[in-house]
Residue frames as qw, qx, qy, qz and C-alpha x, y, z in Angstrom:
[[0.534, 0.479, 0.678, 0.162, -7.82, 40.07, 16.47],
 [0.237, 0.946, 0.131, -0.177, -7.98, 43.71, 15.47],
 [0.224, -0.728, 0.520, 0.385, -4.18, 43.81, 15.13],
 [0.506, 0.001, 0.802, 0.317, -4.18, 40.72, 12.92],
 [0.437, 0.740, 0.512, 0.009, -6.90, 42.28, 10.78],
 [0.062, 0.945, -0.150, -0.283, -4.86, 45.47, 10.39],
 [0.375, -0.482, 0.695, 0.380, -1.79, 43.41, 9.47],
 [0.539, 0.338, 0.744, 0.205, -3.79, 41.54, 6.82],
 [0.313, 0.906, 0.264, -0.111, -5.02, 44.82, 5.38],
 [0.134, -0.836, 0.397, 0.354, -1.46, 46.14, 5.26],
 [0.479, -0.176, 0.786, 0.349, -0.21, 43.01, 3.45],
 [0.480, 0.609, 0.621, 0.111, -3.07, 43.20, 0.94],
 [0.135, 0.963, 0.042, -0.229, -2.33, 46.89, 0.48],
 [0.283, -0.650, 0.579, 0.403, 1.37, 46.25, -0.15],
 [0.513, 0.129, 0.793, 0.301, 0.60, 43.48, -2.66],
 [0.377, 0.806, 0.457, -0.011, -1.85, 45.76, -4.43],
 [0.026, -0.927, 0.203, 0.315, 0.68, 48.61, -4.47],
 [0.414, -0.401, 0.710, 0.405, 3.42, 46.30, -5.78],
 [0.510, 0.403, 0.729, 0.214, 1.13, 44.98, -8.50],
 [0.257, 0.927, 0.241, -0.126, 0.18, 48.52, -9.50],
 [0.165, -0.813, 0.418, 0.370, 3.82, 49.66, -9.63],
 [0.487, -0.137, 0.784, 0.359, 4.82, 46.56, -11.62],
 [0.468, 0.634, 0.609, 0.095, 1.93, 47.05, -14.06],
 [0.136, 0.966, 0.019, -0.219, 2.81, 50.70, -14.54],
 [0.305, -0.636, 0.580, 0.407, 6.50, 49.88, -15.11],
 [0.516, 0.164, 0.779, 0.316, 5.57, 47.33, -17.79],
 [0.345, 0.817, 0.463, 0.008, 3.16, 49.75, -19.41],
 [0.069, -0.929, 0.136, 0.337, 5.76, 52.52, -19.28],
 [0.533, -0.265, 0.619, 0.513, 8.26, 50.53, -21.41],
 [0.455, 0.663, -0.111, -0.583, 8.16, 52.15, -24.80],
 [0.914, 0.393, 0.104, 0.008, 8.53, 50.35, -28.12],
 [0.403, 0.781, -0.408, 0.247, 11.97, 51.95, -28.44],
 [0.369, -0.600, 0.635, -0.316, 13.07, 50.75, -25.00],
 [0.889, -0.013, 0.426, -0.168, 11.82, 47.23, -25.68],
 [0.786, 0.604, -0.113, 0.072, 13.57, 47.14, -29.06],
 [0.147, 0.764, -0.554, 0.296, 16.84, 48.16, -27.46],
 [0.598, -0.422, 0.605, -0.313, 16.50, 45.63, -24.61],
 [0.943, 0.211, 0.236, -0.102, 15.83, 42.80, -27.05],
 [0.641, 0.684, -0.285, 0.197, 18.90, 43.70, -29.12],
 [0.157, -0.700, 0.609, -0.337, 20.98, 43.81, -25.93],
 [0.834, -0.183, 0.467, -0.230, 19.80, 40.29, -25.04],
 [0.891, 0.447, 0.028, 0.071, 20.95, 39.08, -28.44],
 [0.317, 0.821, -0.401, 0.255, 24.27, 40.91, -28.19],
 [0.315, -0.601, 0.665, -0.312, 25.29, 39.03, -25.01],
 [0.979, 0.047, 0.048, -0.194, 24.49, 35.53, -26.28],
 [0.709, -0.416, 0.475, 0.312, 27.44, 33.09, -26.22],
 [0.483, 0.779, -0.316, -0.245, 29.99, 33.37, -29.04],
 [0.959, 0.088, 0.039, 0.265, 32.54, 31.08, -30.67],
 [0.383, -0.744, 0.293, 0.462, 36.17, 32.00, -30.19],
 [0.051, -0.452, 0.689, 0.564, 37.37, 30.43, -33.45],
 [0.756, 0.385, 0.478, -0.228, 35.76, 29.03, -36.59],
 [0.079, -0.336, 0.692, 0.633, 36.97, 27.79, -39.97],
 [0.613, 0.457, 0.568, -0.304, 34.48, 27.28, -42.79],
 [0.254, 0.100, 0.656, 0.704, 33.88, 27.10, -46.54],
 [0.311, 0.577, 0.339, -0.675, 31.46, 29.65, -48.03],
 [0.307, 0.264, 0.728, 0.553, 29.61, 29.40, -51.34],
 [0.254, 0.498, 0.145, -0.816, 27.90, 32.36, -53.00],
 [0.343, 0.357, 0.794, 0.353, 25.38, 31.20, -55.64],
 [0.096, 0.434, 0.015, -0.896, 24.43, 34.24, -57.71],
 [0.366, 0.482, 0.784, 0.137, 21.22, 34.27, -59.81],
 [0.026, 0.104, 0.303, 0.947, 19.89, 36.65, -62.46],
 [0.425, 0.090, 0.245, -0.867, 16.38, 38.13, -62.54],
 [0.726, 0.111, -0.453, -0.505, 15.11, 35.09, -64.50],
 [0.849, -0.374, 0.288, -0.237, 16.20, 32.69, -61.76],
 [0.885, 0.364, -0.226, 0.184, 19.17, 31.35, -63.72],
 [0.687, -0.630, 0.139, 0.334, 22.33, 30.67, -61.72],
 [0.395, 0.884, -0.250, 0.004, 25.11, 32.79, -63.20],
 [0.574, 0.420, -0.616, 0.338, 28.01, 31.39, -61.20],
 [0.773, -0.602, -0.196, 0.051, 29.17, 30.17, -57.80],
 [0.227, 0.730, -0.460, 0.451, 31.95, 31.85, -55.86],
 [0.878, -0.356, -0.309, 0.087, 33.72, 29.74, -53.26],
 [0.113, 0.735, -0.446, 0.498, 35.95, 30.79, -50.42],
 [0.708, -0.292, -0.564, 0.309, 37.51, 29.49, -47.22],
 [0.160, -0.790, 0.060, -0.589, 37.26, 31.67, -44.15],
 [0.525, -0.146, -0.641, 0.541, 38.68, 32.00, -40.68],
 [0.311, -0.764, -0.162, -0.542, 36.82, 33.81, -37.91],
 [0.539, -0.091, -0.577, 0.607, 38.17, 34.82, -34.51],
 [0.307, -0.844, -0.205, -0.389, 36.64, 36.74, -31.62],
 [0.360, 0.308, -0.531, 0.703, 39.09, 38.38, -29.28],
 [0.141, -0.033, 0.607, -0.781, 37.92, 38.25, -25.63],
 [0.391, -0.238, -0.691, -0.560, 34.85, 36.25, -26.72],
 [0.396, -0.441, -0.763, 0.258, 33.75, 35.79, -23.10],
 [0.169, -0.468, -0.311, 0.810, 33.65, 39.52, -22.34],
 [0.322, 0.739, 0.574, 0.143, 30.77, 41.32, -24.00],
 [0.047, -0.962, -0.024, 0.266, 32.37, 44.73, -23.41],
 [0.250, -0.674, 0.552, 0.423, 35.70, 43.78, -24.96],
 [0.705, 0.169, 0.660, 0.196, 34.88, 41.20, -27.63],
 [0.266, 0.701, -0.298, -0.592, 36.07, 42.12, -31.11],
 [0.873, 0.256, 0.415, -0.012, 35.57, 40.01, -34.22],
 [0.025, -0.598, 0.610, 0.519, 38.04, 39.28, -37.01],
 [0.832, 0.301, 0.462, -0.060, 37.47, 37.44, -40.30],
 [0.035, 0.590, -0.587, -0.553, 39.55, 36.71, -43.38],
 [0.825, 0.345, 0.408, -0.182, 38.50, 34.95, -46.58],
 [0.134, -0.430, 0.691, 0.566, 40.34, 33.52, -49.57],
 [0.764, 0.437, 0.131, -0.456, 38.40, 32.92, -52.80],
 [0.366, -0.333, 0.808, 0.320, 39.46, 29.88, -54.80],
 [0.228, 0.315, 0.829, 0.401, 36.64, 29.50, -57.39],
 [0.866, 0.462, 0.157, 0.109, 35.78, 30.28, -60.11],
 [0.761, 0.077, 0.076, 0.640, 39.15, 30.69, -61.78],
 [0.194, 0.714, 0.117, 0.662, 38.61, 34.42, -62.40],
 [0.454, -0.810, 0.036, -0.370, 38.23, 34.97, -58.64],
 [0.907, -0.208, -0.207, 0.303, 40.99, 32.66, -57.48],
 [0.550, 0.111, -0.198, 0.804, 43.36, 34.67, -55.30],
 [0.188, -0.622, -0.088, -0.755, 40.87, 37.39, -54.30],
 [0.450, -0.236, -0.731, 0.456, 40.28, 37.98, -50.62],
 [0.298, -0.747, -0.188, -0.564, 38.41, 39.89, -47.93],
 [0.455, -0.049, -0.615, 0.642, 39.34, 41.03, -44.42],
 [0.350, -0.755, -0.230, -0.505, 37.24, 42.51, -41.61],
 [0.453, -0.018, -0.585, 0.673, 38.63, 43.83, -38.33],
 [0.346, -0.815, -0.396, -0.244, 36.25, 45.14, -35.67],
 [0.356, 0.271, -0.380, 0.810, 37.69, 47.99, -33.59],
 [0.319, -0.641, -0.607, 0.344, 36.59, 49.40, -30.27],
 [0.096, -0.824, -0.221, 0.513, 35.34, 53.01, -30.28],
 [0.049, 0.573, -0.418, -0.703, 36.43, 53.66, -33.86],
 [0.747, 0.419, -0.191, -0.480, 35.46, 52.67, -37.39],
 [0.872, -0.100, 0.472, 0.084, 35.99, 49.03, -38.28],
 [0.009, 0.568, -0.639, -0.519, 38.59, 48.11, -40.88],
 [0.807, 0.327, 0.476, -0.125, 37.26, 46.32, -43.95],
 [0.025, -0.601, 0.596, 0.532, 39.48, 45.39, -46.89],
 [0.879, 0.392, 0.237, -0.133, 39.01, 43.73, -50.26],
 [0.274, -0.518, 0.642, 0.494, 41.88, 42.28, -52.28],
 [0.789, 0.559, 0.183, -0.178, 41.25, 41.94, -56.03],
 [0.744, -0.192, 0.392, 0.506, 44.19, 40.39, -57.85],
 [0.483, 0.674, 0.326, 0.453, 43.62, 42.72, -60.80],
 [0.117, -0.972, 0.026, -0.202, 44.37, 45.70, -58.56],
 [0.729, 0.262, -0.443, 0.452, 47.40, 43.97, -57.04],
 [0.149, 0.188, -0.546, 0.803, 46.90, 45.66, -53.69],
 [0.131, -0.511, -0.802, 0.281, 44.32, 45.64, -50.90],
 [0.091, -0.462, -0.234, -0.851, 41.56, 48.24, -51.13],
 [0.020, -0.188, -0.697, 0.692, 40.05, 49.61, -47.94],
 [0.118, -0.607, -0.698, -0.361, 36.26, 49.76, -47.85],
 [0.129, -0.278, -0.363, 0.880, 35.23, 53.26, -46.73],
 [0.286, 0.292, 0.019, -0.912, 32.21, 55.54, -47.05],
 [0.720, 0.309, -0.030, -0.621, 29.88, 54.71, -49.90],
 [0.357, 0.332, -0.861, -0.143, 31.85, 51.51, -50.63],
 [0.303, -0.013, 0.827, -0.474, 29.73, 49.97, -47.84],
 [0.661, 0.401, 0.311, -0.553, 26.75, 49.99, -50.21],
 [0.429, 0.526, -0.616, -0.401, 28.68, 48.43, -53.11],
 [0.948, 0.030, -0.205, -0.241, 28.25, 44.79, -54.07],
 [0.518, -0.567, 0.640, -0.007, 30.30, 42.23, -52.15],
 [0.309, -0.251, 0.855, 0.334, 32.16, 40.20, -54.78],
 [0.257, 0.038, -0.639, -0.724, 29.44, 40.70, -57.38],
 [0.163, -0.358, -0.915, 0.090, 26.66, 39.32, -55.16],
 [0.257, -0.710, -0.402, -0.518, 23.39, 40.79, -53.86],
 [0.612, -0.650, -0.256, 0.370, 25.06, 41.24, -50.47],
 [0.204, 0.920, -0.142, 0.303, 26.75, 44.59, -50.01],
 [0.480, 0.346, -0.567, 0.573, 30.11, 45.13, -48.31],
 [0.296, -0.390, 0.381, -0.784, 28.16, 46.55, -45.38],
 [0.865, -0.180, -0.159, -0.440, 25.91, 43.48, -45.19],
 [0.907, 0.029, -0.372, 0.193, 28.86, 41.18, -44.48],
 [0.269, 0.463, -0.467, 0.704, 30.59, 43.45, -41.96],
 [0.344, -0.348, -0.733, 0.472, 30.22, 43.47, -38.18],
 [0.177, -0.693, -0.257, -0.650, 27.65, 45.82, -36.65],
 [0.176, -0.013, -0.619, 0.765, 27.72, 47.62, -33.31],
 [0.137, -0.658, -0.738, -0.063, 24.26, 47.79, -31.73],
 [0.217, -0.651, -0.260, 0.679, 25.11, 51.25, -30.40],
 [0.151, -0.087, 0.442, 0.880, 25.17, 52.60, -33.98],
 [0.234, -0.336, -0.662, -0.627, 21.41, 52.25, -34.37],
 [0.437, -0.065, 0.405, -0.801, 18.08, 53.07, -32.78],
 [0.149, -0.118, -0.966, -0.177, 15.55, 50.26, -32.42],
 [0.541, -0.056, 0.154, -0.825, 11.79, 50.01, -32.22],
 [0.221, 0.097, 0.967, -0.085, 9.91, 46.84, -31.26],
 [0.388, 0.028, -0.387, -0.836, 7.00, 46.36, -33.66],
 [0.845, -0.121, -0.065, -0.518, 5.34, 43.05, -32.74],
 [0.397, -0.284, 0.870, -0.068, 5.66, 39.49, -31.52],
 [0.728, 0.339, -0.251, -0.540, 4.86, 37.09, -34.34],
 [0.795, -0.114, 0.596, 0.008, 4.88, 33.43, -35.26],
 [0.449, 0.607, -0.510, -0.412, 6.80, 32.15, -38.26],
 [0.975, 0.016, 0.208, -0.070, 7.09, 28.66, -39.72],
 [0.150, 0.735, -0.650, -0.123, 10.56, 27.26, -40.27],
 [0.340, 0.255, -0.900, -0.095, 10.96, 23.73, -41.60],
 [0.563, -0.336, -0.721, -0.225, 7.66, 22.58, -40.15],
 [0.434, -0.402, -0.587, 0.553, 8.10, 24.24, -36.76],
 [0.079, -0.885, -0.267, -0.372, 6.31, 27.34, -35.45],
 [0.563, -0.095, -0.321, 0.756, 8.69, 29.78, -33.81],
 [0.147, -0.932, -0.303, 0.134, 8.03, 32.94, -31.83],
 [0.561, 0.179, 0.064, 0.806, 10.04, 35.89, -33.12],
 [0.115, -0.768, -0.267, 0.571, 10.26, 39.58, -32.34],
 [0.475, 0.673, 0.327, 0.464, 9.79, 42.06, -35.20],
 [0.412, -0.696, -0.061, 0.585, 12.25, 44.92, -34.67],
 [0.468, 0.837, 0.116, 0.259, 12.92, 48.02, -36.75],
 [0.621, -0.487, 0.066, 0.611, 16.40, 49.52, -36.79],
 [0.437, 0.845, 0.098, 0.292, 17.90, 52.65, -38.29],
 [0.629, 0.101, -0.219, 0.739, 21.35, 54.20, -38.04],
 [0.264, -0.796, -0.313, 0.446, 21.60, 57.12, -35.64],
 [0.230, -0.547, 0.300, 0.747, 24.07, 58.89, -37.90],
 [0.615, 0.686, 0.126, -0.367, 22.83, 60.23, -41.24],
 [0.217, 0.690, -0.638, -0.266, 26.23, 59.67, -42.83],
 [0.310, -0.165, 0.936, -0.034, 26.06, 55.97, -41.93],
 [0.627, 0.493, 0.508, -0.326, 22.64, 55.74, -43.57],
 [0.484, 0.786, -0.219, -0.317, 24.13, 57.23, -46.72],
 [0.020, -0.575, 0.808, 0.126, 27.22, 55.03, -46.60],
 [0.362, 0.014, 0.928, -0.089, 25.29, 51.79, -46.17],
 [0.233, -0.043, -0.603, -0.762, 22.44, 52.91, -48.45],
 [0.327, -0.440, -0.835, -0.043, 19.67, 51.98, -46.00],
 [0.267, -0.528, 0.034, -0.805, 17.09, 54.24, -44.40],
 [0.621, -0.350, 0.484, -0.508, 15.93, 51.44, -42.10],
 [0.362, 0.138, -0.911, -0.139, 15.76, 47.68, -41.65],
 [0.756, -0.267, 0.180, -0.570, 13.11, 45.37, -40.22],
 [0.329, 0.302, -0.894, 0.047, 14.23, 42.04, -38.83],
 [0.851, -0.325, -0.141, -0.389, 12.32, 39.07, -37.38],
 [0.181, 0.534, -0.754, 0.338, 14.64, 37.88, -34.59],
 [0.836, -0.331, -0.435, -0.052, 14.50, 34.71, -32.54],
 [0.233, -0.855, 0.309, -0.346, 15.71, 36.07, -29.21],
 [0.851, -0.432, 0.297, -0.027, 16.79, 32.80, -27.59],
 [0.865, 0.107, 0.288, 0.398, 19.13, 31.87, -30.45],
 [0.145, -0.684, 0.206, 0.684, 19.91, 35.29, -31.92],
 [0.390, 0.149, 0.739, 0.529, 18.99, 34.03, -35.40],
 [0.308, 0.418, -0.025, -0.854, 17.47, 36.51, -37.89],
 [0.524, 0.267, 0.807, 0.047, 14.81, 34.50, -39.72],
 [0.400, 0.720, 0.453, 0.342, 13.72, 37.32, -42.03],
 [0.289, -0.513, -0.035, 0.808, 14.89, 40.81, -42.87],
 [0.394, 0.802, 0.384, 0.234, 13.72, 43.72, -44.98],
 [0.439, -0.339, 0.070, 0.829, 16.10, 46.50, -46.03],
 [0.278, 0.878, 0.387, -0.042, 14.83, 49.86, -47.29],
 [0.566, 0.323, 0.105, 0.751, 16.76, 52.25, -49.52],
 [0.211, -0.184, -0.239, 0.930, 17.27, 55.94, -48.83],
 [0.306, -0.174, -0.329, -0.876, 13.94, 56.73, -50.54],
 [0.523, -0.085, 0.562, -0.635, 12.13, 54.48, -48.07],
 [0.795, 0.258, -0.318, -0.448, 11.48, 51.86, -50.78],
 [0.883, -0.243, 0.401, -0.025, 11.79, 48.14, -50.01],
 [0.266, 0.758, -0.555, -0.216, 15.17, 47.29, -51.52],
 [0.385, 0.292, -0.876, 0.013, 16.22, 43.83, -50.32],
 [0.832, -0.347, 0.079, -0.426, 14.69, 40.87, -48.54],
 [0.205, 0.433, -0.864, 0.157, 16.73, 38.27, -46.66],
 [0.877, -0.240, -0.047, -0.414, 15.57, 34.89, -45.44],
 [0.297, -0.502, 0.803, -0.120, 17.32, 32.32, -43.25],
 [0.791, 0.206, -0.445, -0.365, 17.40, 28.92, -44.94],
 [0.893, -0.122, -0.412, 0.137, 19.44, 26.93, -42.44],
 [0.196, -0.809, 0.424, -0.358, 21.53, 27.02, -39.26],
 [0.747, 0.057, -0.618, 0.237, 23.87, 24.83, -37.20],
 [0.582, -0.778, 0.081, -0.222, 24.44, 24.54, -33.46],
 [0.674, 0.321, -0.502, 0.438, 27.98, 24.35, -32.12],
 [0.638, -0.733, -0.185, 0.146, 29.44, 24.56, -28.62],
 [0.219, 0.859, -0.334, 0.320, 32.11, 27.03, -27.63],
 [0.434, 0.340, -0.712, 0.436, 35.07, 26.39, -25.30],
 [0.262, -0.207, 0.577, -0.745, 32.80, 26.91, -22.30],
 [0.079, 0.216, 0.973, -0.026, 30.30, 24.30, -23.48],
 [0.322, 0.513, 0.353, -0.713, 27.68, 26.89, -24.38],
 [0.538, 0.481, 0.654, 0.229, 25.48, 26.49, -27.44],
 [0.008, 0.516, -0.207, -0.831, 26.07, 28.91, -30.28],
 [0.622, 0.571, 0.529, -0.087, 23.64, 29.17, -33.21],
 [0.223, -0.405, 0.482, 0.744, 25.29, 29.80, -36.60],
 [0.655, 0.600, 0.102, -0.448, 23.40, 30.78, -39.78],
 [0.534, -0.208, 0.718, 0.395, 24.51, 28.35, -42.50],
 [0.266, 0.357, 0.683, 0.579, 22.29, 29.38, -45.43],
 [0.072, 0.644, 0.304, -0.699, 20.89, 32.82, -46.22],
 [0.403, 0.511, 0.577, 0.493, 19.07, 34.08, -49.27],
 [0.065, -0.552, -0.102, 0.825, 19.31, 37.75, -50.22],
 [0.399, 0.599, 0.618, 0.317, 16.89, 39.07, -52.85],
 [0.084, -0.198, 0.090, 0.972, 17.20, 42.42, -54.58],
 [0.343, 0.581, 0.670, -0.309, 13.52, 43.33, -54.85],
 [0.269, 0.774, -0.066, -0.569, 14.12, 46.14, -57.33],
 [0.189, 0.540, -0.701, -0.426, 16.41, 44.25, -59.74],
 [0.919, 0.070, -0.066, -0.382, 14.85, 40.82, -59.21],
 [0.581, 0.420, -0.673, 0.181, 18.22, 39.11, -58.63],
 [0.774, -0.584, 0.110, -0.220, 19.19, 36.96, -55.68],
 [0.365, 0.520, -0.733, 0.243, 22.19, 35.39, -53.97],
 [0.886, -0.419, -0.131, -0.150, 22.25, 32.35, -51.71],
 [0.106, 0.673, -0.654, 0.330, 25.12, 32.22, -49.22],
 [0.937, -0.254, -0.218, -0.098, 25.93, 28.82, -47.73],
 [0.130, -0.716, 0.639, -0.248, 28.45, 28.13, -44.98],
 [0.963, 0.027, -0.241, -0.120, 29.79, 24.57, -45.02],
 [0.803, 0.129, -0.412, 0.412, 32.42, 22.33, -43.44],
 [0.274, -0.840, 0.158, -0.440, 32.33, 24.32, -40.19],
 [0.739, -0.025, -0.523, 0.425, 35.16, 23.58, -37.78],
 [0.313, -0.820, 0.112, -0.466, 35.26, 24.94, -34.24],
 [0.796, -0.568, 0.203, -0.049, 37.01, 24.23, -30.97],
 [0.623, -0.440, 0.549, 0.342, 40.05, 21.95, -31.30],
 [0.675, 0.422, 0.513, 0.322, 39.38, 21.56, -35.03],
 [0.282, 0.894, 0.122, 0.326, 39.91, 25.31, -35.48],
 [0.625, -0.704, 0.023, 0.335, 42.78, 25.62, -33.01],
 [0.677, 0.057, 0.264, 0.685, 45.28, 26.28, -35.80],
 [0.154, 0.883, 0.243, 0.372, 43.86, 29.76, -36.35],
 [0.539, -0.169, -0.215, 0.797, 46.57, 32.22, -35.39],
 [0.007, -0.875, -0.378, 0.304, 45.21, 35.65, -34.31],
 [0.253, -0.584, 0.297, 0.712, 48.13, 37.29, -36.13],
 [0.359, 0.211, 0.728, 0.544, 46.73, 36.36, -39.60],
 [0.140, 0.821, 0.553, -0.012, 44.06, 39.04, -39.50],
 [0.147, -0.714, 0.162, 0.665, 45.99, 41.72, -41.32],
 [0.594, 0.711, -0.077, -0.367, 46.25, 42.90, -44.91],
 [0.013, -0.581, 0.787, 0.207, 49.54, 41.02, -45.44],
 [0.373, -0.002, 0.926, -0.060, 47.64, 37.76, -45.30],
 [0.640, 0.580, 0.215, -0.457, 45.30, 38.74, -48.11],
 [0.607, 0.666, -0.404, -0.158, 48.19, 37.79, -50.41],
 [0.085, 0.450, -0.869, 0.187, 49.79, 35.10, -48.25],
 [0.656, -0.189, -0.697, -0.218, 48.63, 31.58, -47.38],
 [0.302, -0.414, 0.520, -0.684, 47.08, 31.40, -43.92],
 [0.872, -0.099, 0.060, -0.475, 44.97, 28.21, -44.19]]
């Protein structure tokens, strides 16, 4: 009986020790560590290999009047989409409306361990222009989105801090989101993109950013983004992928806004005609669709 009693004490002691160690490990996780871990969870969510879509940019003035709509067709491709360490995204867009923009284009190529390539083709210039340095903070096709806003981001470029777990309402449903602050590690990147920091309300399970605040280099709230809609598609492996289909970007300082809508989304066999070789500057002036 004495032996059994000692064994019981030992088991209780081990459980207590394990509980104490687990509690301490949870408590020891800093806001920075948690922010990073959450972003890593989002980064490894399933991706689509190929997608074709139509994009509309509705641009409004500070009085709420719609100035014009810019329409484009886009192709997106992720090389090695199953491998999180190797996946690299590509996108190319051709603008066909309004008439003044017909023939303009944009190209983004994500590179491993080096700066991404981002190009704009404006027919008035008659040659592709590479987006470098401070061009990242310039307006994307006259909208409230910047060139940097529509480019791919590497999570290793930024530091993250978890701020809170919050509830938000989206189309009548209450969702749990994580409020995360991010800022570029490199001061030059901050200057190039024009942001001192960003705060995003992320839904971790889907990877959808439901709200975002962007602050200028003076620390002033500069832009606010809000998710207006999303679609769910399945990739080649049958995994669900959540795609933002409507996003509003407000320039808080100027009072203007742009609504970006993604329509007529085709994936899987419907997007099989995408040839990975089209993602080069030559195809900014050649038909690829």
